[in-house]
PDB file of N, CA, C and O in Angstrom:
ATOM      1  N   UNK A   1       0.820  -1.200   0.000  1.00  0.00           N
ATOM      2  CA  UNK A   1       0.000   0.000   0.000  1.00  0.00           C
ATOM      3  C   UNK A   1       0.863   1.262   0.000  1.00  0.00           C
ATOM      4  O   UNK A   1       0.552   2.233  -0.690  1.00  0.00           O
ATOM      5  N   UNK A   2       1.957   1.244   0.784  1.00  0.00           N
ATOM      6  CA  UNK A   2       2.817   2.410   0.851  1.00  0.00           C
ATOM      7  C   UNK A   2       3.438   2.736  -0.504  1.00  0.00           C
ATOM      8  O   UNK A   2       3.542   3.907  -0.869  1.00  0.00           O
ATOM      9  N   UNK A   3       3.855   1.707  -1.258  1.00  0.00           N
ATOM     10  CA  UNK A   3       4.463   1.932  -2.573  1.00  0.00           C
ATOM     11  C   UNK A   3       3.427   2.520  -3.534  1.00  0.00           C
ATOM     12  O   UNK A   3       3.743   3.415  -4.319  1.00  0.00           O
ATOM     13  N   UNK A   4       2.208   2.022  -3.472  1.00  0.00           N
ATOM     14  CA  UNK A   4       1.149   2.550  -4.330  1.00  0.00           C
ATOM     15  C   UNK A   4       0.881   4.019  -4.004  1.00  0.00           C
ATOM     16  O   UNK A   4       0.758   4.844  -4.910  1.00  0.00           O
ATOM     17  N   UNK A   5       0.789   4.350  -2.712  1.00  0.00           N
ATOM     18  CA  UNK A   5       0.584   5.746  -2.310  1.00  0.00           C
ATOM     19  C   UNK A   5       1.745   6.616  -2.778  1.00  0.00           C
ATOM     20  O   UNK A   5       1.526   7.722  -3.271  1.00  0.00           O
ATOM     21  N   UNK A   6       2.968   6.135  -2.630  1.00  0.00           N
ATOM     22  CA  UNK A   6       4.144   6.897  -3.049  1.00  0.00           C
ATOM     23  C   UNK A   6       4.088   7.175  -4.551  1.00  0.00           C
ATOM     24  O   UNK A   6       4.396   8.286  -4.984  1.00  0.00           O
ATOM     25  N   UNK A   7       3.703   6.190  -5.340  1.00  0.00           N
ATOM     26  CA  UNK A   7       3.588   6.372  -6.791  1.00  0.00           C
ATOM     27  C   UNK A   7       2.510   7.386  -7.139  1.00  0.00           C
ATOM     28  O   UNK A   7       2.685   8.186  -8.058  1.00  0.00           O
ATOM     29  N   UNK A   8       1.400   7.360  -6.416  1.00  0.00           N
ATOM     30  CA  UNK A   8       0.319   8.329  -6.655  1.00  0.00           C
ATOM     31  C   UNK A   8       0.808   9.736  -6.343  1.00  0.00           C
ATOM     32  O   UNK A   8       0.597  10.661  -7.127  1.00  0.00           O
ATOM     33  N   UNK A   9       1.462   9.896  -5.195  1.00  0.00           N
ATOM     34  CA  UNK A   9       1.974  11.210  -4.791  1.00  0.00           C
ATOM     35  C   UNK A   9       2.971  11.732  -5.820  1.00  0.00           C
ATOM     36  O   UNK A   9       2.900  12.896  -6.214  1.00  0.00           O
ATOM     37  N   UNK A  10       3.892  10.889  -6.256  1.00  0.00           N
ATOM     38  CA  UNK A  10       4.902  11.305  -7.232  1.00  0.00           C
ATOM     39  C   UNK A  10       4.285  11.635  -8.585  1.00  0.00           C
ATOM     40  O   UNK A  10       4.837  12.444  -9.331  1.00  0.00           O
ATOM     41  N   UNK A  11       3.140  11.018  -8.915  1.00  0.00           N
ATOM     42  CA  UNK A  11       2.464  11.269 -10.184  1.00  0.00           C
ATOM     43  C   UNK A  11       1.585  12.511 -10.192  1.00  0.00           C
ATOM     44  O   UNK A  11       1.073  12.906 -11.239  1.00  0.00           O
ATOM     45  N   UNK A  12       1.410  13.128  -9.027  1.00  0.00           N
ATOM     46  CA  UNK A  12       0.591  14.338  -8.938  1.00  0.00           C
ATOM     47  C   UNK A  12       1.420  15.570  -9.259  1.00  0.00           C
ATOM     48  O   UNK A  12       2.524  15.735  -8.741  1.00  0.00           O
ATOM     49  N   UNK A  13       0.886  16.436 -10.116  1.00  0.00           N
ATOM     50  CA  UNK A  13       1.562  17.693 -10.421  1.00  0.00           C
ATOM     51  C   UNK A  13       1.511  18.628  -9.207  1.00  0.00           C
ATOM     52  O   UNK A  13       2.380  19.483  -9.034  1.00  0.00           O
ATOM     53  N   UNK A  14       0.489  18.454  -8.376  1.00  0.00           N
ATOM     54  CA  UNK A  14       0.315  19.262  -7.171  1.00  0.00           C
ATOM     55  C   UNK A  14       0.288  18.306  -5.981  1.00  0.00           C
ATOM     56  O   UNK A  14      -0.598  17.455  -5.899  1.00  0.00           O
ATOM     57  N   UNK A  15       1.227  18.428  -5.074  1.00  0.00           N
ATOM     58  CA  UNK A  15       1.222  17.622  -3.853  1.00  0.00           C
ATOM     59  C   UNK A  15       2.164  18.277  -2.856  1.00  0.00           C
ATOM     60  O   UNK A  15       3.359  17.983  -2.815  1.00  0.00           O
ATOM     61  N   UNK A  16       1.597  19.170  -2.054  1.00  0.00           N
ATOM     62  CA  UNK A  16       2.404  19.935  -1.101  1.00  0.00           C
ATOM     63  C   UNK A  16       1.688  20.007   0.243  1.00  0.00           C
ATOM     64  O   UNK A  16       0.460  20.064   0.304  1.00  0.00           O
ATOM     65  N   UNK A  17       2.464  20.004   1.306  1.00  0.00           N
ATOM     66  CA  UNK A  17       1.937  20.213   2.649  1.00  0.00           C
ATOM     67  C   UNK A  17       2.458  21.553   3.150  1.00  0.00           C
ATOM     68  O   UNK A  17       3.655  21.835   3.078  1.00  0.00           O
ATOM     69  N   UNK A  18       1.549  22.371   3.657  1.00  0.00           N
ATOM     70  CA  UNK A  18       1.894  23.687   4.176  1.00  0.00           C
ATOM     71  C   UNK A  18       1.556  23.759   5.659  1.00  0.00           C
ATOM     72  O   UNK A  18       0.614  23.112   6.116  1.00  0.00           O
ATOM     73  N   UNK A  19       2.319  24.541   6.407  1.00  0.00           N
ATOM     74  CA  UNK A  19       2.003  24.896   7.789  1.00  0.00           C
ATOM     75  C   UNK A  19       1.840  26.401   7.840  1.00  0.00           C
ATOM     76  O   UNK A  19       2.766  27.143   7.512  1.00  0.00           O
ATOM     77  N   UNK A  20       0.651  26.860   8.256  1.00  0.00           N
ATOM     78  CA  UNK A  20       0.362  28.289   8.357  1.00  0.00           C
ATOM     79  C   UNK A  20      -0.188  28.610   9.732  1.00  0.00           C
ATOM     80  O   UNK A  20      -1.010  27.858  10.257  1.00  0.00           O
ATOM     81  N   UNK A  21       0.253  29.724  10.334  1.00  0.00           N
ATOM     82  CA  UNK A  21      -0.375  30.152  11.585  1.00  0.00           C
ATOM     83  C   UNK A  21      -1.683  30.889  11.274  1.00  0.00           C
ATOM     84  O   UNK A  21      -1.745  31.714  10.362  1.00  0.00           O
ATOM     85  N   UNK A  22      -2.700  30.582  12.032  1.00  0.00           N
ATOM     86  CA  UNK A  22      -3.996  31.248  11.877  1.00  0.00           C
ATOM     87  C   UNK A  22      -4.592  31.432  13.262  1.00  0.00           C
ATOM     88  O   UNK A  22      -4.874  30.452  13.952  1.00  0.00           O
ATOM     89  N   UNK A  23      -4.782  32.663  13.670  1.00  0.00           N
ATOM     90  CA  UNK A  23      -5.341  32.927  14.986  1.00  0.00           C
ATOM     91  C   UNK A  23      -4.477  32.407  16.119  1.00  0.00           C
ATOM     92  O   UNK A  23      -4.992  32.039  17.175  1.00  0.00           O
ATOM     93  N   UNK A  24      -3.163  32.373  15.908  1.00  0.00           N
ATOM     94  CA  UNK A  24      -2.258  31.910  16.945  1.00  0.00           C
ATOM     95  C   UNK A  24      -2.073  30.400  16.982  1.00  0.00           C
ATOM     96  O   UNK A  24      -1.363  29.891  17.849  1.00  0.00           O
ATOM     97  N   UNK A  25      -2.700  29.670  16.056  1.00  0.00           N
ATOM     98  CA  UNK A  25      -2.591  28.210  15.997  1.00  0.00           C
ATOM     99  C   UNK A  25      -2.014  27.791  14.656  1.00  0.00           C
ATOM    100  O   UNK A  25      -2.385  28.321  13.608  1.00  0.00           O
ATOM    101  N   UNK A  26      -1.100  26.832  14.708  1.00  0.00           N
ATOM    102  CA  UNK A  26      -0.550  26.314  13.461  1.00  0.00           C
ATOM    103  C   UNK A  26      -1.587  25.448  12.765  1.00  0.00           C
ATOM    104  O   UNK A  26      -2.213  24.586  13.381  1.00  0.00           O
ATOM    105  N   UNK A  27      -1.757  25.688  11.484  1.00  0.00           N
ATOM    106  CA  UNK A  27      -2.695  24.940  10.660  1.00  0.00           C
ATOM    107  C   UNK A  27      -1.905  24.138   9.632  1.00  0.00           C
ATOM    108  O   UNK A  27      -0.955  24.647   9.038  1.00  0.00           O
ATOM    109  N   UNK A  28      -2.294  22.900   9.424  1.00  0.00           N
ATOM    110  CA  UNK A  28      -1.626  22.044   8.437  1.00  0.00           C
ATOM    111  C   UNK A  28      -2.588  21.870   7.263  1.00  0.00           C
ATOM    112  O   UNK A  28      -3.756  21.529   7.450  1.00  0.00           O
ATOM    113  N   UNK A  29      -2.084  22.109   6.050  1.00  0.00           N
ATOM    114  CA  UNK A  29      -2.898  22.052   4.848  1.00  0.00           C
ATOM    115  C   UNK A  29      -2.187  21.213   3.788  1.00  0.00           C
ATOM    116  O   UNK A  29      -1.020  21.450   3.476  1.00  0.00           O
ATOM    117  N   UNK A  30      -2.902  20.235   3.241  1.00  0.00           N
ATOM    118  CA  UNK A  30      -2.402  19.443   2.119  1.00  0.00           C
ATOM    119  C   UNK A  30      -3.139  19.888   0.870  1.00  0.00           C
ATOM    120  O   UNK A  30      -4.368  19.954   0.860  1.00  0.00           O
ATOM    121  N   UNK A  31      -2.392  20.193  -0.185  1.00  0.00           N
ATOM    122  CA  UNK A  31      -2.950  20.537  -1.490  1.00  0.00           C
ATOM    123  C   UNK A  31      -2.449  19.481  -2.452  1.00  0.00           C
ATOM    124  O   UNK A  31      -1.243  19.314  -2.630  1.00  0.00           O
ATOM    125  N   UNK A  32      -3.399  18.751  -3.088  1.00  0.00           N
ATOM    126  CA  UNK A  32      -2.992  17.592  -3.886  1.00  0.00           C
ATOM    127  C   UNK A  32      -3.920  17.397  -5.077  1.00  0.00           C
ATOM    128  O   UNK A  32      -5.142  17.416  -4.932  1.00  0.00           O
ATOM    129  N   UNK A  33      -3.329  17.209  -6.257  1.00  0.00           N
ATOM    130  CA  UNK A  33      -4.102  16.944  -7.461  1.00  0.00           C
ATOM    131  C   UNK A  33      -3.225  16.454  -8.596  1.00  0.00           C
ATOM    132  O   UNK A  33      -2.032  16.751  -8.643  1.00  0.00           O
ATOM    133  N   UNK A  34      -3.814  15.709  -9.500  1.00  0.00           N
ATOM    134  CA  UNK A  34      -3.095  15.110 -10.627  1.00  0.00           C
ATOM    135  C   UNK A  34      -2.525  16.163 -11.570  1.00  0.00           C
ATOM    136  O   UNK A  34      -1.398  16.046 -12.050  1.00  0.00           O
ATOM    137  N   UNK A  35      -3.343  17.213 -11.831  1.00  0.00           N
ATOM    138  CA  UNK A  35      -2.926  18.281 -12.754  1.00  0.00           C
ATOM    139  C   UNK A  35      -3.188  19.648 -12.116  1.00  0.00           C
ATOM    140  O   UNK A  35      -4.037  19.784 -11.235  1.00  0.00           O
ATOM    141  N   UNK A  36      -2.454  20.640 -12.570  1.00  0.00           N
ATOM    142  CA  UNK A  36      -2.587  21.991 -12.014  1.00  0.00           C
ATOM    143  C   UNK A  36      -3.818  22.732 -12.515  1.00  0.00           C
ATOM    144  O   UNK A  36      -4.181  23.758 -11.940  1.00  0.00           O
ATOM    145  N   UNK A  37      -4.471  22.248 -13.567  1.00  0.00           N
ATOM    146  CA  UNK A  37      -5.613  22.957 -14.142  1.00  0.00           C
ATOM    147  C   UNK A  37      -6.971  22.397 -13.687  1.00  0.00           C
ATOM    148  O   UNK A  37      -8.002  22.749 -14.261  1.00  0.00           O
ATOM    149  N   UNK A  38      -6.982  21.552 -12.690  1.00  0.00           N
ATOM    150  CA  UNK A  38      -8.224  20.948 -12.208  1.00  0.00           C
ATOM    151  C   UNK A  38      -8.988  21.913 -11.294  1.00  0.00           C
ATOM    152  O   UNK A  38      -8.384  22.810 -10.706  1.00  0.00           O
ATOM    153  N   UNK A  39     -10.311  21.738 -11.168  1.00  0.00           N
ATOM    154  CA  UNK A  39     -11.061  22.558 -10.212  1.00  0.00           C
ATOM    155  C   UNK A  39     -10.637  22.230  -8.783  1.00  0.00           C
ATOM    156  O   UNK A  39     -10.180  21.123  -8.498  1.00  0.00           O
ATOM    157  N   UNK A  40     -10.794  23.200  -7.895  1.00  0.00           N
ATOM    158  CA  UNK A  40     -10.359  23.065  -6.509  1.00  0.00           C
ATOM    159  C   UNK A  40     -11.545  22.709  -5.614  1.00  0.00           C
ATOM    160  O   UNK A  40     -12.624  23.289  -5.731  1.00  0.00           O
ATOM    161  N   UNK A  41     -11.324  21.741  -4.713  1.00  0.00           N
ATOM    162  CA  UNK A  41     -12.304  21.384  -3.685  1.00  0.00           C
ATOM    163  C   UNK A  41     -11.612  21.552  -2.339  1.00  0.00           C
ATOM    164  O   UNK A  41     -10.559  20.961  -2.099  1.00  0.00           O
ATOM    165  N   UNK A  42     -12.204  22.360  -1.460  1.00  0.00           N
ATOM    166  CA  UNK A  42     -11.647  22.599  -0.136  1.00  0.00           C
ATOM    167  C   UNK A  42     -12.459  21.809   0.889  1.00  0.00           C
ATOM    168  O   UNK A  42     -13.683  21.927   0.940  1.00  0.00           O
ATOM    169  N   UNK A  43     -11.775  21.002   1.705  1.00  0.00           N
ATOM    170  CA  UNK A  43     -12.443  20.294   2.795  1.00  0.00           C
ATOM    171  C   UNK A  43     -11.963  20.903   4.105  1.00  0.00           C
ATOM    172  O   UNK A  43     -10.770  21.142   4.292  1.00  0.00           O
ATOM    173  N   UNK A  44     -12.895  21.146   4.996  1.00  0.00           N
ATOM    174  CA  UNK A  44     -12.584  21.734   6.298  1.00  0.00           C
ATOM    175  C   UNK A  44     -12.979  20.751   7.389  1.00  0.00           C
ATOM    176  O   UNK A  44     -14.044  20.136   7.334  1.00  0.00           O
ATOM    177  N   UNK A  45     -12.117  20.615   8.371  1.00  0.00           N
ATOM    178  CA  UNK A  45     -12.389  19.732   9.499  1.00  0.00           C
ATOM    179  C   UNK A  45     -12.918  20.579  10.642  1.00  0.00           C
ATOM    180  O   UNK A  45     -12.208  21.440  11.163  1.00  0.00           O
ATOM    181  N   UNK A  46     -14.155  20.340  11.030  1.00  0.00           N
ATOM    182  CA  UNK A  46     -14.778  21.128  12.087  1.00  0.00           C
ATOM    183  C   UNK A  46     -14.524  20.612  13.485  1.00  0.00           C
ATOM    184  O   UNK A  46     -14.709  21.345  14.456  1.00  0.00           O
ATOM    185  N   UNK A  47     -14.098  19.345  13.608  1.00  0.00           N
ATOM    186  CA  UNK A  47     -13.757  18.759  14.897  1.00  0.00           C
ATOM    187  C   UNK A  47     -14.924  18.736  15.869  1.00  0.00           C
ATOM    188  O   UNK A  47     -16.006  19.208  15.518  1.00  0.00           O
ATOM    189  N   UNK A  48     -14.759  18.223  17.040  1.00  0.00           N
ATOM    190  CA  UNK A  48     -13.536  17.571  17.491  1.00  0.00           C
ATOM    191  C   UNK A  48     -13.383  16.190  16.865  1.00  0.00           C
ATOM    192  O   UNK A  48     -14.298  15.687  16.212  1.00  0.00           O
ATOM    193  N   UNK A  49     -12.251  15.604  17.065  1.00  0.00           N
ATOM    194  CA  UNK A  49     -11.998  14.283  16.510  1.00  0.00           C
ATOM    195  C   UNK A  49     -11.119  14.338  15.290  1.00  0.00           C
ATOM    196  O   UNK A  49     -10.635  15.400  14.897  1.00  0.00           O
ATOM    197  N   UNK A  50     -10.921  13.197  14.701  1.00  0.00           N
ATOM    198  CA  UNK A  50     -10.033  13.060  13.558  1.00  0.00           C
ATOM    199  C   UNK A  50     -10.736  13.442  12.261  1.00  0.00           C
ATOM    200  O   UNK A  50     -11.902  13.097  12.068  1.00  0.00           O
ATOM    201  N   UNK A  51     -10.044  14.150  11.366  1.00  0.00           N
ATOM    202  CA  UNK A  51     -10.639  14.544  10.090  1.00  0.00           C
ATOM    203  C   UNK A  51     -10.578  13.453   9.018  1.00  0.00           C
ATOM    204  O   UNK A  51     -10.869  13.717   7.852  1.00  0.00           O
ATOM    205  N   UNK A  52     -10.201  12.230   9.404  1.00  0.00           N
ATOM    206  CA  UNK A  52     -10.127  11.140   8.428  1.00  0.00           C
ATOM    207  C   UNK A  52     -11.497  10.957   7.797  1.00  0.00           C
ATOM    208  O   UNK A  52     -12.483  10.996   8.534  1.00  0.00           O
ATOM    209  N   UNK A  53     -11.635  10.761   6.493  1.00  0.00           N
ATOM    210  CA  UNK A  53     -10.571  10.365   5.590  1.00  0.00           C
ATOM    211  C   UNK A  53      -9.871  11.525   4.903  1.00  0.00           C
ATOM    212  O   UNK A  53      -8.919  11.296   4.158  1.00  0.00           O
ATOM    213  N   UNK A  54     -10.301  12.752   5.122  1.00  0.00           N
ATOM    214  CA  UNK A  54      -9.712  13.864   4.393  1.00  0.00           C
ATOM    215  C   UNK A  54      -8.802  14.653   5.311  1.00  0.00           C
ATOM    216  O   UNK A  54      -9.206  15.639   5.926  1.00  0.00           O
ATOM    217  N   UNK A  55      -7.545  14.188   5.391  1.00  0.00           N
ATOM    218  CA  UNK A  55      -6.569  14.840   6.251  1.00  0.00           C
ATOM    219  C   UNK A  55      -5.184  14.711   5.634  1.00  0.00           C
ATOM    220  O   UNK A  55      -4.981  13.966   4.675  1.00  0.00           O
ATOM    221  N   UNK A  56      -4.252  15.436   6.190  1.00  0.00           N
ATOM    222  CA  UNK A  56      -2.877  15.410   5.704  1.00  0.00           C
ATOM    223  C   UNK A  56      -2.310  13.993   5.745  1.00  0.00           C
ATOM    224  O   UNK A  56      -1.537  13.610   4.867  1.00  0.00           O
ATOM    225  N   UNK A  57      -2.685  13.220   6.749  1.00  0.00           N
ATOM    226  CA  UNK A  57      -2.193  11.861   6.881  1.00  0.00           C
ATOM    227  C   UNK A  57      -2.694  10.903   5.817  1.00  0.00           C
ATOM    228  O   UNK A  57      -2.202   9.780   5.707  1.00  0.00           O
ATOM    229  N   UNK A  58      -3.665  11.338   5.036  1.00  0.00           N
ATOM    230  CA  UNK A  58      -4.239  10.492   3.984  1.00  0.00           C
ATOM    231  C   UNK A  58      -3.677  10.841   2.614  1.00  0.00           C
ATOM    232  O   UNK A  58      -4.291  10.533   1.592  1.00  0.00           O
ATOM    233  N   UNK A  59      -2.526  11.475   2.587  1.00  0.00           N
ATOM    234  CA  UNK A  59      -1.881  11.890   1.333  1.00  0.00           C
ATOM    235  C   UNK A  59      -1.703  10.688   0.402  1.00  0.00           C
ATOM    236  O   UNK A  59      -1.144   9.665   0.798  1.00  0.00           O
ATOM    237  N   UNK A  60      -2.183  10.823  -0.836  1.00  0.00           N
ATOM    238  CA  UNK A  60      -2.035   9.778  -1.840  1.00  0.00           C
ATOM    239  C   UNK A  60      -3.055   8.658  -1.752  1.00  0.00           C
ATOM    240  O   UNK A  60      -2.991   7.711  -2.535  1.00  0.00           O
ATOM    241  N   UNK A  61      -3.999   8.740  -0.815  1.00  0.00           N
ATOM    242  CA  UNK A  61      -4.937   7.635  -0.614  1.00  0.00           C
ATOM    243  C   UNK A  61      -6.198   7.700  -1.467  1.00  0.00           C
ATOM    244  O   UNK A  61      -6.898   6.696  -1.594  1.00  0.00           O
ATOM    245  N   UNK A  62      -6.503   8.848  -2.051  1.00  0.00           N
ATOM    246  CA  UNK A  62      -7.767   8.986  -2.765  1.00  0.00           C
ATOM    247  C   UNK A  62      -7.580   9.493  -4.197  1.00  0.00           C
ATOM    248  O   UNK A  62      -8.012  10.599  -4.520  1.00  0.00           O
ATOM    249  N   UNK A  63      -6.940   8.694  -5.060  1.00  0.00           N
ATOM    250  CA  UNK A  63      -6.741   9.141  -6.442  1.00  0.00           C
ATOM    251  C   UNK A  63      -8.063   9.341  -7.179  1.00  0.00           C
ATOM    252  O   UNK A  63      -8.101  10.065  -8.174  1.00  0.00           O
ATOM    253  N   UNK A  64      -9.148   8.716  -6.716  1.00  0.00           N
ATOM    254  CA  UNK A  64     -10.442   8.945  -7.362  1.00  0.00           C
ATOM    255  C   UNK A  64     -10.875  10.402  -7.214  1.00  0.00           C
ATOM    256  O   UNK A  64     -11.655  10.894  -8.029  1.00  0.00           O
ATOM    257  N   UNK A  65     -10.385  11.097  -6.191  1.00  0.00           N
ATOM    258  CA  UNK A  65     -10.644  12.530  -6.042  1.00  0.00           C
ATOM    259  C   UNK A  65      -9.546  13.360  -6.686  1.00  0.00           C
ATOM    260  O   UNK A  65      -9.831  14.298  -7.432  1.00  0.00           O
ATOM    261  N   UNK A  66      -8.282  13.020  -6.402  1.00  0.00           N
ATOM    262  CA  UNK A  66      -7.174  13.849  -6.870  1.00  0.00           C
ATOM    263  C   UNK A  66      -6.924  13.727  -8.369  1.00  0.00           C
ATOM    264  O   UNK A  66      -6.201  14.548  -8.934  1.00  0.00           O
ATOM    265  N   UNK A  67      -7.499  12.729  -9.022  1.00  0.00           N
ATOM    266  CA  UNK A  67      -7.425  12.661 -10.486  1.00  0.00           C
ATOM    267  C   UNK A  67      -8.375  13.656 -11.135  1.00  0.00           C
ATOM    268  O   UNK A  67      -8.173  14.039 -12.287  1.00  0.00           O
ATOM    269  N   UNK A  68      -9.413  14.082 -10.412  1.00  0.00           N
ATOM    270  CA  UNK A  68     -10.446  14.960 -10.978  1.00  0.00           C
ATOM    271  C   UNK A  68     -10.464  16.358 -10.382  1.00  0.00           C
ATOM    272  O   UNK A  68     -11.040  17.278 -10.964  1.00  0.00           O
ATOM    273  N   UNK A  69      -9.829  16.522  -9.211  1.00  0.00           N
ATOM    274  CA  UNK A  69      -9.853  17.806  -8.508  1.00  0.00           C
ATOM    275  C   UNK A  69      -8.494  18.075  -7.875  1.00  0.00           C
ATOM    276  O   UNK A  69      -7.698  17.159  -7.669  1.00  0.00           O
ATOM    277  N   UNK A  70      -8.241  19.346  -7.568  1.00  0.00           N
ATOM    278  CA  UNK A  70      -7.161  19.683  -6.651  1.00  0.00           C
ATOM    279  C   UNK A  70      -7.834  19.731  -5.286  1.00  0.00           C
ATOM    280  O   UNK A  70      -8.647  20.611  -5.001  1.00  0.00           O
ATOM    281  N   UNK A  71      -7.474  18.764  -4.452  1.00  0.00           N
ATOM    282  CA  UNK A  71      -8.077  18.659  -3.124  1.00  0.00           C
ATOM    283  C   UNK A  71      -7.251  19.462  -2.126  1.00  0.00           C
ATOM    284  O   UNK A  71      -6.024  19.370  -2.096  1.00  0.00           O
ATOM    285  N   UNK A  72      -7.940  20.240  -1.318  1.00  0.00           N
ATOM    286  CA  UNK A  72      -7.307  21.002  -0.253  1.00  0.00           C
ATOM    287  C   UNK A  72      -7.837  20.451   1.057  1.00  0.00           C
ATOM    288  O   UNK A  72      -8.998  20.662   1.406  1.00  0.00           O
ATOM    289  N   UNK A  73      -6.981  19.744   1.781  1.00  0.00           N
ATOM    290  CA  UNK A  73      -7.353  19.142   3.061  1.00  0.00           C
ATOM    291  C   UNK A  73      -6.806  20.050   4.171  1.00  0.00           C
ATOM    292  O   UNK A  73      -5.596  20.109   4.390  1.00  0.00           O
ATOM    293  N   UNK A  74      -7.686  20.740   4.852  1.00  0.00           N
ATOM    294  CA  UNK A  74      -7.294  21.692   5.887  1.00  0.00           C
ATOM    295  C   UNK A  74      -7.588  21.045   7.227  1.00  0.00           C
ATOM    296  O   UNK A  74      -8.747  20.921   7.624  1.00  0.00           O
ATOM    297  N   UNK A  75      -6.521  20.625   7.935  1.00  0.00           N
ATOM    298  CA  UNK A  75      -6.681  20.002   9.265  1.00  0.00           C
ATOM    299  C   UNK A  75      -6.798  21.083  10.311  1.00  0.00           C
ATOM    300  O   UNK A  75      -6.940  20.782  11.496  1.00  0.00           O
TER     301      UNK A  75
END
């Protein structure tokens, strides 16, 4: 599974993790997509609890989404 995820990540034109401070708290954001010209979908985690399946830790796990969209996973 790890090799498959690694291949998906490497095949994406967009696959970056950012750390940004917002309101005094560090925010982690994954931006991932097959091509740079795809429409953008932003997912927000309202909590509490884990944002799975759409979180930074799920990088490369959902090519059915990242092949069609640039997914923005905001933890």
